[in-house]
C-alpha positions in Angstrom: 27.0 15.4 -12.3 26.7 19.1 -11.4 25.4 20.3 -7.9 22.2 21.5 -9.5 21.7 17.9 -11.3 22.5 16.1 -8.2 19.9 18.7 -6.3 17.3 17.8 -8.7 17.8 14.1 -8.3 17.5 14.4 -4.7 14.1 16.8 -4.9 12.7 13.7 -7.3 13.6 11.2 -4.6 12.2 13.1 -2.0 8.7 13.9 -3.8 8.6 10.1 -4.6 9.1 9.1 -1.0 6.2 11.5 -0.1 4.0 10.5 -3.1 4.6 6.9 -2.2 3.6 7.6 1.6 0.7 9.3 0.6 -0.7 6.4 -1.6 0.4 4.0 1.1 -2.2 5.5 3.2 -4.6 6.5 0.6 -5.0 3.5 -1.4 -5.3 0.5 1.2 -8.1 2.7 2.9 -9.9 3.2 -0.1 -9.7 -0.8 -0.8 -10.6 -1.9 2.8 -13.7 0.4 3.1 -14.6 -0.4 -0.6 -14.3 -4.4 0.2 -16.5 -3.8 3.4 -19.1 -1.9 1.4 -19.4 -4.4 -1.5 -19.6 -7.2 1.3 -22.2 -5.7 3.1 -24.1 -4.9 0.1 -24.1 -8.5 -0.9 -25.0 -9.8 2.3 -22.1 -11.7 3.2 -21.3 -9.8 6.1 -23.3 -8.6 9.3 -24.7 -10.4 11.9 -23.6 -13.8 12.6 -20.3 -13.6 10.5 -18.0 -13.3 13.4 -15.9 -10.8 12.3 -14.5 -12.4 9.0 -15.4 -9.5 6.8 -13.9 -7.0 8.7 -10.6 -9.3 9.2 -10.6 -9.9 5.4 -10.8 -6.0 4.7 -8.2 -5.2 6.9 -5.8 -8.0 5.8 -6.4 -6.3 2.2 -5.3 -3.1 3.3 -2.3 -4.4 5.1 -1.3 -6.3 1.9 -1.9 -3.6 -0.2 0.3 -1.0 1.4 3.8 -2.1 0.3 2.3 -2.2 -3.5 0.6 1.4 -3.1 4.0 2.7 -2.1 5.6 1.7 -4.9 2.5 2.8 -7.4 2.6 6.3 -5.6 6.5 6.5 -6.0 6.8 5.4 -9.4 3.9 7.8 -10.7 5.8 10.5 -9.0 9.0 9.7 -10.6 7.4 9.3 -14.1 5.5 12.5 -13.8 8.5 14.4 -12.6 10.5 13.3 -15.7 8.0 13.7 -17.9 7.4 17.3 -16.9 11.3 18.1 -16.9 11.3 16.8 -20.9 8.6 19.4 -22.0 
C-alpha cells in the first residue's frame, strides 16, 4: 500500500470515528426526547408516575448509544467509499 493509500484509509477511519461520535450524541437524544414526548402525550407520564417515564427514556438513550455509534461510523465509511468510486 502506498503512502497516499494509507493516508486515505486513516482519513476514512478518523472521519468514521467523528461521525460515530456525532451519531452517538444525536440519535440517543432524539430517541429519549421522542419517547418522553410520546409518553406524555399518551397520558402515561406525569404526576404520580414517580419518575418511571424519565428513567425509561434515559435507559433507552443509554442503550441506543453503542448502536448509534456503529450506525454513524458505517454510514461514514459507506459514504466515503462510494464517493471515491464515482
